[in-house]
C-alpha positions in Angstrom: -6.7 -37.7 154.9 -3.7 -39.0 153.0 -3.1 -40.4 149.5 -0.4 -42.9 148.9 0.7 -45.3 146.1 0.3 -49.0 147.0 2.3 -50.6 144.1 1.7 -54.2 145.3 -2.0 -53.6 144.7 -1.5 -51.3 141.7 -3.5 -48.5 143.1 -3.4 -45.2 144.9 -5.4 -45.0 148.0 -7.0 -42.2 150.0 -7.3 -42.9 153.7 -8.5 -41.3 156.9 -6.2 -43.1 159.4 -6.8 -46.8 158.8 -10.1 -46.3 157.0 -10.0 -46.7 153.2 -12.0 -43.9 151.6 -11.2 -44.6 147.9 -8.8 -46.0 145.3 -7.5 -45.2 141.8 -6.4 -48.4 140.2 -3.7 -48.4 137.5 -1.6 -50.5 135.2 2.0 -49.5 135.0 4.0 -50.1 131.8 7.5 -48.7 132.1 7.1 -45.0 132.7 3.5 -45.0 131.5 0.7 -45.3 134.1 -2.8 -46.2 132.8 -5.6 -45.3 135.3 -8.3 -47.9 134.8 -10.8 -47.3 137.6 -11.4 -44.8 140.4 -13.9 -45.2 143.2 -14.7 -43.3 146.4 -16.8 -44.8 149.2 -20.1 -42.9 149.0 -20.6 -43.4 152.8 -17.5 -41.3 153.4 -19.7 -38.2 153.3 -17.1 -35.8 152.1 -17.2 -34.0 148.9 -14.0 -33.6 147.0 -12.3 -36.8 148.0 -12.3 -38.1 144.4 -10.7 -34.9 143.2 -8.1 -35.0 146.0 -7.3 -38.7 145.2 -6.9 -38.1 141.4 -4.9 -34.9 141.7 -2.4 -36.5 144.2 -2.1 -39.6 142.0 -1.4 -37.6 138.8 1.0 -35.3 140.6 2.9 -38.3 142.0 3.2 -40.0 138.6 4.4 -36.8 136.9 6.9 -36.0 139.8 8.4 -39.5 139.1 8.8 -38.6 135.4 6.0 -40.8 134.2 3.2 -40.1 131.8 -0.5 -40.6 132.5 -3.0 -42.4 130.3 -6.6 -42.1 131.6 -8.9 -44.8 130.4 
């Protein structure tokens, strides 16, 4: 599985190959990133995907020098 930022859709995605397993949607305001909704496909059948997605998204925002605002 891989997590990547998809800025044109304002979300981080977790995928298994081409299959979308979940997304963490955000609104970006300067260096501030507000996470507004996170969802993981329940049929993915893997526990921990949501945690993996959120951890990678938060780490990426912080690595870029941004601050996170969970909503």
